[in-house]
VEXLOMAR-782175 format. One record per residue: x, y, z of N, C-alpha, C in turn. Coordinates in steps of 0.1 Angstrom, whole numbers, plus 5000, padded with zeros to 4 digits. Each point is the difference from the previous one (the first is absolute). Example, Ala and Ser with C-alpha at 12.3 -4.5 7.8 and 13.67 -1.06 7.14 Angstrom:
<pts>
513249435078499150125000500950125000/499650114993500950115000499250115008/
</pts>
This chain:
<pts>
238146717114500650134998499050104994/500050125005499150104995500550064987/499050034991500450094989499950145005/500950094995500150135005499850104989/499550125003499850114991500950115003/500550074989500950115002499250134999/500250095008499350145000498549985001/499549915008498649985001499350135005/500650085007499450125006499450094989/500649994988499650084989499249924990/499749885004499249924991500749934989/501449995001500849944989500749885006/500549924990500649885005501449974995/500450074989501349974994500850124997/501350015004500850124997500250014985/500350134996500250024986501149934994/499949954988501049944993500750114991/501249984996500650114992500949934989/500550094991501049954990499550014986/498750034998499550014986500350144995/500050024987500250134994498850085002/500250134999498950105003498849974991/498849985006498849984994500049904988/500849905002500149904989498749915001/499649964988498849915000500549864999/499649915009500449865000499549944987/500749904994499649944987498549955001/499350044990498649954998499050065010/498849994996498950055008499649905011/499650065012499449915010498550035000/499349904995498650024997499249935011/499150085006499049955010500749925011/501150065005500749945011500750115008/499350075009500650115007499350035013/500750075008499550055013500150155001/498950065003500050155001499850045014/500850085005499950055014499750155000/498950045006499550145000500350055014/500950105002500450055013499350135002/499150015009499350135002500050035015/499150095004499850045014498649955005/499949955012498849965005499050115001/498849984994499050115000500050094988/500949974990500150094989499049964989/499149915002499049964990500549924989/501149925002500549924989499349874998/499149975009499349874999499349984987/499350114996499249994987500849994988/501150075000501049994988500649865000/500449955011500549865000499049904996/498850015004498949914996499850014985/500050124994499850014986501149944992/501250015005501249944993499949855001/499649945012499849865001499049954991/498850065000498949954992500250024985/500850104997500350014985500949884995/500949965008500849884997499149884999/499249995010499049895000499150004988/499650124996499250014988500749964987/501450005000500749964989500149844999/499449945010500149855000501249945007/500850095007501249955006499849975015/500449885004499949975015500750115008/499450045011500550115007499649995015/500750065009499750015014500550145005/499450045011500450135006500149995015/501150065005500350005015500250145005/499450035011500250135006500849985013/501150085001500850005012499950145006/499250025010499750135006500350015014/500250125006500450015014498749985008/500249975013498949975009499650125008/500650124998499650115009499450124992/500850104998499350134995500350024985/499250094994500250044986501450074999/500550004988501350074998501249915000/499849875004501249915001500149924986/501149944998500249934987499149884998/499549984988499249884997500449964986/500049874998500349944987498949914995/499850004987499049914994500749924989/500049875000500749924990499049934991/500250014987499249924990500949904994/499649885000500749894993499349964988/500550014988499549944988500849894995/499449884997500849894996499249914990/500749984989499449924989499949865005/500849965009499949865005499049985012/499350115003499049995011500550015014/501350045002500550015013499450135007/499549995012499450115006500650045014/500949925004500750035013500850134998/500550065011500950115000501349964993/500450094991501349974993501150085008/501149945003501050065008500650124993/500249994987500650114992498950094995/500350135000499250104995500550044986/499150004990500550034986499750154997/498950055004499650144998499650065013/500650115003499650085012499450134996/498950045007499450134998500250075013/501050095000500450075012499350135002/499050005009499250125003500250065014/500949945007500350045014501450055001/500250135003501350065001500849935011/499449965010500749945012500749874996/499349924992500649874997500549984986/499950114992500349984985501449954998/501050055007501449964997500249855004/499449965011500249865004499249914991/498850054995499249924991500849974987/500750104995500949984988501249925003/500750025011501249935003499749855002/498849975004499649865002499749924987/499950074989499749934988501149924995/499749894992501149934994500350074987/501249964995500450064987499149974989/499750104991499149984989498650045003/499750045012498750045004499750144995/498750045002499650144995499450075012/500150144999499550085011499350124994/498750015004499250124997499950085013/500350134999500150085012499850144998/499750075011499850154999501450064997/500050084990501350054994500850085010/499350065010500850095009500849915010/499849875001500849915008501449984995/500250034987501349994994500749875004/499449894995500549865004501049944990/500150064988500749934990501549995003/500550085008501550005004500349885009/499049935006500249905009500549874994/499649974988500349884993500350024986/500849914994500250014986499549874993/499349925007499549874995498549995001/499350115001498650015002499550104989/498849974994499450094990499150105008/500450134999499350105008499050084991/498850025006498950084993499550115009/500650125000499650115009498750064994/499150035009498750054996499750135009/499650114994499650125007498549995005/499849925010498649975004499250135003/500650095008499350125004499650094988/500950014991499750084988498949944992/500149874998499049934992498650015006/499949985013498749995007499450145000/500850115001499550134999499250034988/500449944989499450024987498749914998/499949915009498849904999498950045010/500450035012499150025011500050145005/499050084997499950145003499950025015/499449915008499850025014501249955007/500750095007501349975006499849895011/498950015007499849905011499849864996/499749984987499849864995501349954994/500950084997501249964992500849895007/500150005014500749905007499549864997/498649994999499449874998500149964985/499850094991499949974986501449984994/501150055006501350004995500549854998/499549915009500549874999499649934986/498950054994499649944988501050034988/500850105002501050034990501049884999/500449945011500949894999499449884993/498749995001499349894993500250024985/499950124995500250034986501449984996/501050055008501449984997500349854999/499549925010500349865000499349934988/498950054996499349944989500950014987/500650124998500850024989501349925001/500650005012501249935002499949854997/498849945004499849864999499349964987/499850104992499349984987498649945002/499350065011498749965003499050094994/499149964991499150094993499050075010/499750134997499150075009498649954998/499749924990498749944998499749905011/501049955007499749915011500150075014/500650125000500150085012498750075003/499450054990498850085002498949925006/499649884995499049935007500349975014/501249975003500449975014499850125009/500450124994499850135008498550035002/499349984990498550045001499349905009/500549885001499449915009500350045015/501250055001500550045014499150125004/499650094991499250125004498649984994/499549895001498749974993498950095004/499950055012498950085005500450155000/501250034995500550145001500550044986/499150044991500450034987501050124999/499850105008500950125000501449955004/500149925010501349965005500649914989/499249924994500649914989500650084989/499350104996500550094989501350075004/500050055012501250075005501249915001/499849885005501149905001500449954987/499149994990500349954987500950104993/499750135002500950114995501449995005/500249965013501349995005500749884994/499349894998500749884993500450044986/499250074993500450044986501250105000/500050095010501150095001501349935003/500049905008501249925003500449924988/499149944993500349924988500650094989/499450114998500550094989501350065004/500350045012501350055004501149904998/499749875004501049904998500249974985/499050004993500149974985500850114993/499950125005500750124993501450015005/500349975013501350035005500949895003/499549885000500949885004500349914988/501249945001500349894991500149885009/499349894997500049885008501449945001/500549985013501349955002500149885009/498849935001500049885009499249894992/500149875004499549904992498549955003/499450075010498749955006498850044992/499349914995498850034992498949915004/498750044997498849925002499449984987/499649874997499349974988498749925003/498950024993498849935003500149855001/499349945009499949865002498549965001/499849885003498649965003499949915012/500750045010500149925012499150055012/499250104998499150055011498649994996/499649954989498649994995499249925011/498950065004499149945009500550005015/501150065002500550015014499750135007/500250005013499750125008501250045008/500050125005501050055009499250035013/500549955011499450025013501049985011/499850055012500849985011499449895009/500849935008499649895008498950045010/500150125006499050045010498750014994/499950064988498750014993499549874996/500849914996499649864996499549935013/500650015011499649945012498750065005/499850134999498750065004498949954991/500249984987499049954992499749855004/501049935003499849865004499149995012/500250095010499350005012498550024997/499750094991498650034996499449874994/500749934991499449884994500049885010/500850015010500049905010498850015010/499350104999498850025009500350075013/501250075000500350075013499050125001/499550015012499050115003500450095012/501149965007500450085011501550024999/500550135000501450045000500250085013/500949965008500550075012501550034997/500450135001501350034996500550125006/501450025001500650125004501150034989/500050124995500950034988501449985004/500849944990501449995002500649964986/501150074997500749974987500749875002/499949914989499550024987498749934998/499249985010498749924999498850094998/500150135002498850085000499350004987/500749994989499350014987499249874997/500349895007499249884999498650025005/499950065011498650025006499450114992/500750104995499450114992499549944987/500749904994499549944988498749925003/500049935012498849925003498850105002/500250115006498950095002499550054986/500950034991499650054987499249894993/500549885000499349894993498649975007/500050005013498849975007498950104997/500450134999499150104997499449984986/500749944992499549974986499249884999/500449895008499349874998499249965012/500050075011499349955012499050115005/499450074991498950095004498749954994/499049985009498749954996499250114991/498949954994499350094992499450125008/499849985013499550125008501150095005/501249974996501150085003500749965013/499649905007500649955012501249924997/501150025008501249924999499849865007/500649904994499949875006501449965006/500750105004501349985006500350105011/500949975009500450105011501550025000/500450125000501450045001500250085013/500949955008500250075013501550035001/500350135000501450035003500250015015/500749895005500149985015501050105006/500150015013500950095006501449955000/500249874998501449944999499849864994/501249944998499949864994499549905010/500150025013499449905009498550004998/499450125000498550004998499649954986/500950024990499749954987499949854999/500949935005500049855000498949955009/499850075011499049965010498650004993/499850114992498750014993499949904989/501149964993499949904990499649875006/500649965011499749875006498650005006/499550115005498650015004499149984989/500350074989499149984988500049864995/501249945000500149864995499249915009/500150025013499249925010498550014997/499650124996498650034997499549954987/500949954991499749954987500350084988/500650125002500350084989501449974995/500350024987501349994995500750135002/501150005008500650135005501549994998/500650124998501450014997500650135006/501350005001500750125003501350004991/500650114998501350014993500950095008/501349955000501050075008501449974995/501050045008501449974997500749965013/501349995000500749955011499750065014/500050135001499750065013498649965005/499049994991498749965003499949865004/500849914993500049865004500549985014/501050085004500549995014498950035010/499250094997498950045009498949895000/499949924990498949904999500349875006/501149995007500449865005499049945010/499550075010499149945009498749964994/499450084992498749974993500249884990/501249994994500349894991500049875007/500650005012499949885009498649965003/499250105003498649985003499349934988/500250064988499449944988500449864998/501349975003500549864998499449915010/499950045013499649915010498549995002/499350114998498649995000499449964986/500950004990499649954987499050094993/500450124998499250114994500550034986/499250014990500550034986500250154998/501050034992500350144997501150004990/500250114992501150014991500850125003/501349985001500950115002501050024988/500050114993500950034990501250075006/501249944998501250075005500850044987/500050134997500850054989501350045006/501049914999501250015008500950124995/500750065009500950114998501249985008/501050104999501249995008499850015015/500749925007500050015015501449995005/500249985013499049995011499450135004/499150005010499450125005499350084988/500250135000499450084989500849974987/501349965002500849964989500050094988/499849954988499950084988498649984994/499150095003498649984997499749994985/500950064991499850004986501049914993/500649915006501049914994499449855001/500649924991499449864999500849905009/499349915006500649885006499049895001/500549885002499249885003500449955014/499850095010500649975013499049985011/498849974997499049985010499649855001/500749914993499649864999500049935013/501050025008500149935013499050065009/499850135000499150075009498649954998/499650004987498649964997499849855002/500949924997499949855001499749965015/500650075009499849965014499550125009/499250094994499650125007499149965012/500450045011499449975014501149925008/499649975012500949925008499549865001/500749915006499649865001500249934987/499449894998500249924988498950044990/500450104992499150064990500649994986/499249954990500550004986498950054991/500350104992499050064991500349964986/498949994992500149974986500350134993/501050004991500450114991499849974986/499450094993499949994985500950114994/500849964990501150094995499850024985/499350114996499850024986501350044993/500249964988501250044992499750084988/498850054999499750094988498750085004/499750104993498750075003498849914997/500149914991498949914997499849915013/501149965006499949915012499550095012/500350135000499550085011498550004999/499450004988498649994998499549865004/500649904995499649865002500149955014/501150045006500249965014499250085010/499650124996499050075009498749925001/499649954988498849915000500249885008/501149934997500349875007500150025015/500650115005500250025014498750005008/498950064995498850005007499449865001/500149924989499549865001500849925011/501450024999500849925010499750055014/499850135002499850055014498749935006/499049984991498749945006500149855000/500749944990500149855000500949965012/501150075003500949965010499650075014/499150104999499650075012501250065007/500750094993501350065006500350124992/500850095005500650114993500949954988/499950074989500849974988500850124997/501349994999500950124996500349994985/499850114993500450014986501250095000/501249944996501350075001500450064987/499550124997500550084989501250085004/500550094992501150095003499850134993/500850105004499950134994500250004984/501049934996500249994985498949954993/499449895005498849944993498850085002/499850065012498850075004499850134994/501150084999499950154996500450034986/500849914994500550034987499249944989/500250054988499249964988500649884993/499149904998500449884994499049964988/500549944990499249954989499549875003/498749974996499449875004499049964990/499749875000498949954993498750055007/498950024993498850045007499649905011/499350045010499649915011498749934996/499949885005498849924997498950015010/498850024996498950025009499849865007/499950005014499949885007498749934998/500049874996498849934998499749905012/501149975007499849905011499350075012/498949935005499350065011500950025013/499650095008500750025013499949885008/501149965007500049895009500050055014/498949995007499950055013500449905011/500549884996500549915010498949935007/500349955012499149925008499150095009/499050064994499150095007498649925001/499649975013498849925002498850085000/499049954993498650075001499249945011/498950065003499149955010499549864997/499849974987499549874996501149905003/501250034996501249915003500249975015/499850115008500149985014499049905006/498850014994498949915004500449864997/500549984988500449874996501149945008/501050095004501149955008499749995014/498950075005499749995014500950095008/500650114994501050095006501349984994/501050085005501349994995501050055010/501349954998501150055009500950084991/500150135002500650104991501449954996/500849955010501449974997500349854999/499049934995500249854999500449974986/501049914998500549954987499249884997/499250004990499249884997500549924989/501050054992500549924989501550004998/500750045011501550004999500650124993/499250094995500650124993500450115010/499649995013500350105009499050125000/499150004991499050114998498749965006/499650095010498749985006498950064992/498850005006498850074993499750125009/499450104993499650125007498650044996/499450085009498750064997500250164999/499050064994500150155000499050065009/500350125006499050065009498750024993/498949975007498750024995499449874995/500849895000499449874995498949965010/498949974995498849985008499949855005/500949985010500049865005500550015014/499449935010500450015014501549965002/500549924992501449955002501050074991/499650104993500950074991501150095007/499650055011500950095007501349935006/501150074999501249955007500850125004/500949985010500850115005501450004993/500350114994501350014993501050055010/501149935002501050045010501449984995/500950085005501449994997500849925011/499349975010500649925011499949854997/500749925007500049864997498649945002/499649914991498649955000499949864995/498949945003499849864995499250004987/499549894995499349994987498750085000/499450025012498750075001500250145004/501250054999500350155002500150035015/499849905009500150035014501450025005/500250105009501450035005500549875006/501349974997500649885006501550014999/500649975012501549995001500449865002/499149914997500449865001501149974989/501149935004501049984990499549924987/499149915002499649924989499150094991/499250095005499250094992500950094992/501050065007500950094993500849934989/500649885003500749934990499249964988/498849955003499149964989499750124991/499850125006499650124992501250054991/501250015006501150054992500549904990/499849875003500349904990499050004989/498850025003499050024989500350124991/500450115006500450114992501249974991/500949915005501149964991499549914989/499049925002499449924989499450094990/499350115005499450094990501150074992/501250035006501150054993500449914988/500149875004500349904989498949994989/498850025004498950014990500250124991/500450115006500350124992501149984990/500949915003501149974990499449944987/498849945001499449944988499050094993/499850125006499050094995500650134994/501250045004500750124996500449994985/500250114993500549994986501349934999/500249914991501249924998501050084992/501349985003501050084993500149974985/500550104993500349984986501449944999/500149904992501349934999500450004985/501250054997500650004987501249915000/500049894993501149915000500549974986/501349994999500649974987500349854998/500049935012500249864999501549965001/500950105000501449975000500850095009/499450095008500750095008500349945014/501250035005500449965013499750115010/499850124995499850125009498650044999/499450025012498650055000500050145006/499050074996499750145005498650015006/499950065012498750025006499850155002/498950054996499750155003498550015002/499650125002498550035003499750144999/498850044998499650144999500650074989/500350135002500550084989501449964995/500749925008501349954996499949924988/498949944997499849914988500450064987/499750134998500350074987501550004998/500850045010501450004998500649864999/499549915008500549865000499949944986/498950024993499849944987501050064990/500250135001501050064991501449955004/500349985012501349955004500349864995/499049925000500149864995500550014985/499550094992500450024987501450044999/500450105009501450055000501049895003/499749925010501049905004500149894990/498949974993500049904989500850064988/499750124996500650054988501550055002/500350045011501350065003501049905006/499549905007500849915008499749854997/499049974992499649874997499549925011/499550075011499549935011498549984999/499549885000498649975000499550005014/498850065003499450005013498549964999/499549945010498649985002499550105010/498750024999499450115008498749965007/499850035012498849985008499650135006/498850054996499550125006498949975010/500350035013499149985011498850094999/498949955004498750085000499450005013/500549925010499349995013500849945010/499750025013500549935011498849965008/499849875004501049895000500449964986/501249944999500549954987499349874997/499949974987499449884995501149904997/499549884996500949894997501050034989/499550084990500850044989501350065004/500050085011501250075004501049905005/499649915008500949905005500649924989/499249964990500549924989501050084992/499750134998500950084992501450015007/500050025012501350015007500849875000/499249895002500649875000500649964986/499550064989500449974987501250074995/500650095008501150094996501249995009/501250024995501250005009500050125009/499750124994500050125007498850084996/499450075010498850084998500250145006/499950104992500250135005498650075002/499950055012498750075004500350154998/499350074991500250144997498950085006/500450105008499050085007500550145003/499150095004500350145002499950035015/500949945008500150035014501449965005/500550065011501349975005500249865006/499049955007500149895008499649874994/499849994986499649884993498849945007/499050075001498849965007499349884993/499950004987499349894994500949875001/501350024999500949895003499849945014/499850095009499749955014498749925001/499050054993498749925000500249874994/500749994989500249874993500849915009/501050055007500749915010499249955011/499050075004499149965010499049894995/499850004987498949924994500449884993/501249994994500449894992500849905008/500149884995500849895007501450055003/500549965012501350065004501249964990/499949894994501149964991500150084987/498950084997500050094988500650145003/500150035013500450145003501350034995/501049914999501350024996500150054985/498949974993500050044986499750154997/499550075011499550134998501150115001/499950104991500950114999499250135000/500650115002499350135001500550104991/499150074993500350124993499150115005/500550115005499250105007500350144994/498950085000500150144995499150085009/500650105007499250075010500350155001/500450064988500350145000498750095001/498849944997498850074999499750034985/501050004991499750014986499649874995/498949994991499649874995501149924994/500049875002501149914996500050004984/501249984995500250004986500749874996/499949964987500549874996501549995001/500750114996501550005000500549975014/499450055010500549985014499849855003/498949944996499949855003501049934992/500250034988501049934991501450015006/500450125003501450025006500249915012/499050005009500249935013499949854997/499249954991499949864997501349954994/500550074990501249944994501250015009/500050105009501150005010499949885009/498849975005499949895010500249874992/499749994987500249884993501549994995/500850115002501449994996500250014985/499150064992500050014986500950124995/
</pts>
């Protein structure tokens, strides 16, 4: 059964609760446990203000994450940015909003109506929202009046005005300005004048709130020490950095949301780390005319010996089917990053889903199976980017890295990344000397039962080094053949290579209590909400669960053993058709299939823990 969201068109999930007395403060403070939603207009310049607020909380040592919910078309449409601060380290989207900053007249009333009782609302005073609820703490702010006194240039006021709500929020949450100013000046590190102007707006907001408001809500922030040594980064930037350290030298791509920033990050890092002393670049970036050309170029570069990649999303994956089949059958290395978004077709370009699993697993026609790597954090986006290039060359096949919009484009806290010390693994590439010792080679011959043949690179100085790369049926020596035995031998060998891949892909993370009858399986960005949900069902319902986080397809032995060890196993994923559940059913022993259950979330809004918990306890009958 699918979890469902209420009023998702406006970025909200739960209808307003009522019944509290006007502006009453719930008993006690709620310290370092809140969700802030900033409702603005696309193109209004709120990104800098939101980033300053996020980094200020991070600077207080409080675990924090930030998510942007923005429209896919033109400026002027509603956009929401959500900041989650949690003393317990929870970073998934929180279903309930505790503090709303309403800066968009079009959505302000609905933003306030969607709040739960006891929440707080900072808003432009002309919206006159206080009559809507008697159980929300209201803080009306004359933004236009305040910014006029701070910013003399009228044309800049629209952009600087957003910093006023940073100051108001700082007062409301008892956040000292001594942590806000460093975050702001880092945001405008190369623009001193802009930094000073925006800092003046923050101070104006803080002073206005301090002078005119009495705090009527329980939400406060207090310093912690849980972010020391950590970084904030998005998954696309992390993956781009990983590609640089993996030795990628060729990028063929066609821009598409939400993958574009991955390549842009690679370009920025490559310009910093891949320029020789004479100023020459040691990498090639080609913006192709479409996704077909992009993957074709990647496979061509891989055949030539370069480490090559492309980044795309669902619509681009659809266009890459034929070339993906060529890469699989001709056995050409390459890496494809799929930053998944809402589908089908153009779907929802700026919404999150995990709905390309089946498409990428079997992309192409005929009997084709591709290796998928599935990062579950920004750190794994970096690490699996490196691992993908090794696997592509060891297995001589395209490797798909399955990220998603939530992981790729949003801000996440992370441990610093580790510089790779392991040498690159180029796989079975024969040199001229090795060819002489062998007396030649058959490109597609399995010599050890792994299903992996040996290859040579163009330019190898040996008379037997050359071979013909073809996507048509061929024998061990690459010659065209439609003989049944040649075809069967070839595709069976590819299946043996698939089984070899099972031993090489990242193994799942398994968290077991030793006494749970219920198991949970998740992957990718769903991991954050799933971990929080496990705590909820334990603390609220007394239900112990074990957890397996998948990191790759094909599945490893740990996955089969985990399912076998539990009475019921719930597969939690962000798509309508339970695609990961389908892959598991195809791969595990038939007698285990009856144990599998499904929890799905597919509104396009990133999954939250409460939705998982509610669905799980309903299916368990608790």
